[in-house]
N, C-alpha and C positions, 0 to 999 in steps of 0.2 A: 798555793795561790793559783787562781784561775781567772785572770782578767778577761780572757777571750775564750768563748766556747765555740769550737769549730764543728759545725754540722754540715758535712759535705762542702759545698762551695760557699756556705754562709759563715761569716765570722761575727758572732753575736757578743756584745759586751755583757759579761756575766753580772757585774754589779747592777747594771740597768735592769736586766731581767729580774733579778731578785727584788729590787726596789718596786718594780711594777707589780710583781706577784704579791708582795706585802701590802701594797696599796689596794689591790683588788680584794684580797682576803680581809683586810682591815675594814674596808667600806662595807663588805658583806656582813661581817660580824657586827659592826656598829648599827647597821640597818635592823638586824635581828634583835638587838638588845637596846633599842631606843627607850629611854626612861619615859614614863607616863608624863603627859603635859609638858613635853619639852619642845621638840620640833618634828616635822614630818620627814619621811624619807626623801621627798623631793627637795626640801630645804637643806637636809644633810648633804645630799649630793651636790647641790648648787654651791653650798658653802665650801666644800672640799675642793671642787674643781675650779671655782672662782679664785680661791686663795692660791692653789697650786699653779694655775695658769698665769695669774698676775705675777706671782713670785718668779716663775721661770722666765717670763718675758723681761721683767725688770732686771733680773740677774744677768741675762745674756746681753741686754742693751748696755747696761752699765759697764760690764766687762769689755764690750766692744769699744765703748768710748775711751776706756782706760788704755786700750791697745789698738787705737784707731788705724795706724799704718798697716797692721797685719790684716785687718778686716777690709781695708780699702783694696789691698792686693788680692784678697780671697773673700769676696762678699758672701759666697755661699756658706762660709764658716758660721754665719749667723744661725744656720739651720742644722748645725752639727749636733750629734747626739753625745758628744764628749762632755761629760760632767765637769771637766776641769776648766771649761771655757765659761764659767759662771762666777759672778760676784755673790757669794752666799748672803752677805749682810744686806745688800740691796734687795735681794730676793725675799729675805725674811721680812724686812720693813714693808715692802710693797704688798706681800701676801697678807700680812697682819692688817694693813690699812684697808685692803679690799674686803677682808672678812669682817672687820669692825663696821664698815659702812653698810654691808649687806645685813649684818645682824641688827644694826640699829634700824634700818628701814623695815625689816621684818618683825621688829619688836621682840627679838629673841632674848630669853633670859641667859645672862652670861654663864652662871654656874650650871644651869641645866644643859646648856650647849656644850660646855667643857666635859661634863659627865658623858654626854652622848658621843663625843669624839674620843673619849679615853680608850675604847676598844681598838679604834684605828691607830692611836698612838702606840698602844702596847704591841699590836701586831707588826707595825712598821719598825718598832724598836728591835724586834727579833730579826726581821729580814734585812734591815739596814746594817745590823751587826755582821750578818753573813756576807752582805755586799762588801763591807769593809775588809773582811777576811779575804774575799776573792781578789780585791784590788791590792791588798798589802799596804794600804795607806797608814794604818795604825799598827804599831808593833811594840812589843815589850822589851824589857831589859834582858841582857844575856842570862841564861840559866843552864844548869847541868841536869835538870829534870828530864826524864825519859821522853816526855811528850813535847819537849821544846822543838821548834822548827828552825831550819836554816834560813836566815834572812839577813841581808846586808852584812854578810861576812861573819855572822856569828849564830850560834844556836840560841834562840830567844823564846820567851813566853809567847804563846799564841793568844795575845791579848784580845783580839777580835772574837775569838772563840769563847773566851771567858765572858765577854759582853753578851754574846748570843745565848750562852747557857743561863746567865742570870736574867736576861730579858725573857727567855722562855719560862723560867721559874716564876717571874713576876706575872706573866700572862696567865699561867695556870692558877696561881694563887688568887688572882683577881677575877678569874673567869666567872665564877658564880655570883660575883658582886656587880658585874656590869648591868646597868639599868635598874639596880635595886638598892641604891643608896638610901640611907635613913633621912638624908636631907640633901638638897642640891649642892654639889661641890665636893661631897665626901669622897666619892670614888676617884675623882680627878686628883684631889689632894693626896689621897693614899698612894696613888700611882706616882705622883711627883716625888713624894718622900721615899718610896721604894727605889725609884731610879736614881735619885740623888745619893742615897745611901750606898747603892751598889757601885756607882761610879766613883764615889769618894774612896771606897775600899780598893777598887781596881786601878785607880789612877797611880797608886804606889808603884805599879809594875810597868807603867808606860815609859818608853824610852824617849819619845819625842815630845814630852810635855813641857810647855813654856813655864819658866821659873821667874818669880817675882824677886825683888831685892830681899835678901835675908834667907834665900833658899826655899821660900814657900812656893808650892806649885799653884799656878794661877787658877787652874780648873778646880782644885780642891778649895781654894779660898772662895770662889764663886759658889761652889756647892754648899759650903757651910752657910752662906747667906741664904741660898735657896731653901735649905732645910729649916732654918730659923723662921723665915717668912712663912713657909708652908705650915709649920707647927702653930704659928700665931694665927694664921687664917683659919686653920682647922678648929682651933679653940674658939675663935669668933663665930664660926659657922655653927659649932655645936651649941653654943650658948644663945645664938640668935640666928637660926637657920633661914629666916625669911629674907 
């Protein structure tokens, strides 16, 4: 685990650096693999940064409202680079809302836009997995395997590395398909199915996974729904791609 990268007098947050690198490489790849008749590079960049900016601002403001006394005492914390000072659900809702408004005003096709963003999603998936490994936020169950890592008082599965390896595999498999789907939405739905299947498999080894009544893992239950919906949408798009 390497949460802080020390370079001389500078102490840099490794997860943040990895996330920014993944964002840059993902946008670059998406620009080079834009599907025909989808959206322009300018629209792609505006869409990404509008959603990201709106999401980060909303996530920080909502978190600040939830912990108002702390931010009143230290108002400069509003500008902190600490990713822990965010409300992720507020950020997700605000980001999606901003993206949907922009897409509607620009008359962008939903499925073509999702296909255009898929290279970014795939690249970010790999780098965010590495960021998770650097931070140690996601960890596996205890293991006696030789590649287990000491964490939280036990030798555990390096779950974030498993995520990274599968994310890299998915990125490589879909590389030649980016921007070349047979119909709008195909590449995106294939990506969603690949990620959902990988996470469904890996969730078995996650130590801090939330559990539903009956011993069912919450994430796995959600992933089954996501996969079922994705297969249904893929069938619909195949039979009626317009």
